[in-house]
Each structure stands twice: as C-alpha cells, then as structure tokens.
NUBA-621752 format. One line per 8 residues: their letters; for each residue x, y, z of N, C-alpha, C. Coordinates in steps of 0.001 Angstrom, whole numbers. Each point is the difference from the previous one (the first is absolute). Example, Ala and Ser with C-alpha at 12.3 -4.5 7.8 and 13.67 -1.06 7.14 Angstrom:
AS = 13190/-5690/7800/-890/1190/0/900/1200/0 | -350/1050/-720/820/1190/60/-770/1090/730
//
This chain:
MTWSGGVP = 1776/-5897/-46886/1284/317/-534/836/569/1102 | 1232/-481/58/1023/550/973/1132/534/-859 | 669/1091/521/1013/586/-687/1076/394/1161 | 1218/-269/-313/985/555/937/1224/593/-620 | 289/1199/435/1168/648/-561/1186/-472/686 | 1054/822/-9/1127/-423/758/1319/626/-584 | -203/740/-1078/1183/590/-534/-289/1602/178 | 1098/812/-3/-141/1434/24/-893/541/-1125
VSHVRDPA = -476/1179/236/-892/661/-1024/912/458/-1150 | -473/-257/-1219/761/514/-1135/-649/1211/-591 | 805/961/-341/-631/1218/-734/282/-63/-1426 | -1037/221/-710/45/-116/-1550/-311/1386/-562 | 682/418/-911/-358/1279/-770/278/-201/-1422 | -1050/190/-835/56/-94/-1452/-510/1121/-696 | 858/1099/-186/-425/1265/-689/-476/-237/-1432 | 526/-987/-646/-414/-241/-1445/-1512/-430/-101
NGFTGRMV = -448/-725/1034/-1405/-547/61/-836/923/933 | 708/944/765/-818/891/885/-556/-656/1124 | 795/-813/808/-456/-533/1213/1144/-142/1018 | -357/86/1276/941/-272/1071/-751/-761/1166 | 691/-651/741/-630/-814/998/955/-780/994 | -581/-808/882/671/-785/862/-651/-1367/-58 | 865/-1011/97/-540/-1368/11/719/-826/999 | -684/-1058/554/501/-1018/810/-276/-1304/-543
TGTSHVSW = 1035/-840/-185/-76/-1329/-635/-60/-1017/1143 | -894/-1039/-197/-8/-993/1019/-619/-1333/-541 | -586/-772/824/-585/-1291/-456/-1393/-29/290 | -837/-727/-855/-1477/-29/269/-502/-1531/-98 | -1180/-162/571/-616/-1439/60/-1622/313/-151 | -592/-807/-801/-1321/159/-210/-754/-1171/350 | -1031/1/802/-754/-1169/374/-1508/294/-307 | -708/-796/-776/-1375/335/-323/-702/-1384/-351
TVTMEGFS = -1433/195/137/-891/-1156/-329/-1241/563/-590 | -463/-562/-1007/-1220/383/-776/-968/-1195/210 | -1294/321/472/-974/-993/89/-1274/415/-638 | -500/-940/-940/-1266/417/-782/-965/-1300/195 | -1154/1/-551/-847/-1133/140/598/-1272/-348 | 330/-882/936/585/-1296/-190/1396/-3/-520 | 749/1081/152/1369/65/-513/922/915/1063 | 1190/-456/64/859/654/963/1442/3/-570
FTADESGQ = 692/1073/-42/1396/16/-528/870/664/1004 | 1119/-522/447/913/579/938/1394/187/-549 | 659/1091/31/1375/201/-523/944/-952/776 | 960/-493/-757/960/-772/643/1214/760/518 | -118/268/1260/974/1015/614/1514/-577/-33 | 142/-1360/-43/1322/-515/16/744/227/-1278 | -765/183/-1136/648/278/-1370/296/1385/-400 | -273/920/923/196/1479/-263/1500/349/-13
NSLTSEVW = 261/874/-951/1400/493/10/-112/1564/-355 | 402/773/801/-156/1443/-96/1319/507/-737 | -164/412/-1289/1238/526/-594/373/1479/381 | -982/850/-7/87/1427/487/-1284/494/597 | 179/497/1223/-1273/695/644/602/1399/439 | -698/1014/-471/399/1391/226/-1163/883/533 | 213/881/835/-936/1040/370/520/1277/-310 | -694/829/-747/476/1294/-525/-856/1162/580
KERNGVFF = 633/1127/81/-569/1328/63/572/845/-973 | -796/424/-1037/420/695/-1223/-634/1368/-147 | 787/894/-610/-518/1291/-377/254/165/-1464 | -898/551/-744/143/167/-1443/-898/1117/-399 | 134/295/-1339/-872/1123/-584/319/1259/642 | -1064/755/423/163/1303/616/668/-55/1378 | 42/-1198/619/569/-156/1273/1427/-477/-29 | 575/-139/-1226/1447/-310/-174/820/1215/250
S = 930/-73/919/925/1211/225/1427/-484/367
//
C-alpha cells in the first residue's frame, strides 16, 4: 500500500462527541496478490480509484481536552 498526503494538516474538534484531532487527506494505492494451492489472484491496479484516504491522530475520552 502506498499513501501520499499533500494538503495541510486539518484540525478537528467535536465537543458534542468528545474528540479532537488532526488529519491529513491524500491518495492511496493498494497492490496485492494471493496464492494458494493451484490458485492465484492479483488485484487490478489500473482499475483502482481512491475516493478518500486519511491519516488521523485523535484524542478522546479522558484524553479529550
């Protein structure tokens, strides 16, 4: 799996649900193959479309402040 960001970090705060955090949105790409006895399956990389890929760092519960 590859992931690349490229936009500034977004800060999110939701007091109603008790969490705060930072996120970076980017694009991702997955390449994989499964091989079993007499059988192999490989993902079609050309047909992939990444709608949303995000990496988060979140604080919630007793760590929410």
